[in-house]
C-alpha positions, 0 to 999 in steps of 0.5 A: 547853155549855162549862164553865171547866174544859174551856175551861181544859184546851183552853187548855193544850192538854191532852187529857182523859187527860193533864189528869185524870193531871196533876190525879191524879183518874180520867179518869172523874170529870174528864170528869164535872166537865168535861161536867155543869156541877157536877152530881155534882161534887167535894169542894172539896179535889179542886177546889182541887187541879185549879185548882192544876194550872190555875193561874189558868185556872180557879177551885175555885168554877168547877170546883164551880159551873160552872153558875153560870159559862157559857162560850161555847160557841165553844170547840173541842178542836183536831183531833187531829193525823195520825200 
């Protein structure tokens, strides 16, 4: 399942590492927020901070209760560029 947070990150074109850094959260915590649909989430304060970083792409409630906001699974990450 694609969460609203993952869809927002992909729309920005950010890696998970960059998104975690921009939101000032641990990469592991960001991964859990993005993949577990709100299970073992974060505090409302952290969700507010993340929502602010992503602007109007994701809301606090979508971060805290992402299971209530299912997204289409067609959202895919861009392929990594070969160097």
